[in-house]
Steps between C-alpha positions, in 0.01 A plus 500: 500500500588857588812682397757581767568866433795688638628857471777499240716783369785402263838676481796579278771244571625302199485123461820301555726455197474123509117502484497769230757315291309170527176672401667669201652173378162323536321773304758485218467122475119522491504770232741296284322167541141623468484827300151427362350480847593860575328615180164348596458675838181712484513868599873484584754691286782294344761706685384382844706251699292185522497151644357255247666186635351175363379248757527153352325518162306811606586848371266778610385769253531742792816653643590633842609860455750665736550823306535802727489292819868402517574777750280325758711183505724481806323782680389512862251740662759730663569699178182530290545497121308727265285206384411391854428856611257564213328159495177400673518206743235239415590224743736211547520138610745243633613207284321225689382163373352184647843365595660838582288675765752781560739668260773763487375607157208713390345686206400866501228628264503866394374738232701764317267732310288266283713184528537246779822329601625238743821476702644173625646567845712320758519564873831682553465554875294662771498820701312393809166370381538671160604277207755635249441373147743503207382495138633205297305556178225722358264450205200668346183292521437395136249733339164334446143597410237569767340166417795330676619531861830488687508216756767501769497132603463178300502122542559202273217267398662198666511685834134605483394151393672359809270715716759766587358842408786707648635719218868574443556872554821482300305437177298780340314534174245660269176303474144503369271589794224260601274427798720234658760472774773456234514642149536207260617694192844648571644696206852570628673417828832568669682397819709691754798264501688504831797314346573766236343800670300582186152466354479232229221394266344157564268286290139593593348185349461309830448804722191642668517846654327598823194725487571765764134596524366147541261471794491877563157647581 
């Protein structure tokens, strides 16, 4: 699989009040219900806004940090923000899956100094053939040692066992690298949720993440 990269410059519009209020309420509920989870996030200060939502009986020791990226949310490329202007574009991809061949959502991958971040974007319109994207959410990729890798597409075991090897580009994770089409040891994973417009942690236990370099010469 090859990433679908597009030229993306974010801007300085603010997110709608309703989305911001829902996000704030969700964060307060998560912090109240699961305070210990926030304390166990490696390499992330306690003051950072995090998403440590439990999924079933699963609670990840990692958090999704949004600190310093809030100004990107709600922006479009017509008024570049300071973060977008100073960041390095590293690629992007559409949220496609086996049963969703086309999508109005995508993820943009960028680097700001020595840290990498992702934005979750929706198609806001077009100017001729040029797509206009609006940022719904932005997170830092969880910090991890060089012995682990960031994987931008994953699939569940049951899907792969059925013979379908098409990964879901809405699920990303940090995994242990190996010489295989899919990494079998996923440490932490998260999904770009089109219903909430946010990134959320998911249980990595039954996930396998796609090896971008598989089959390359």
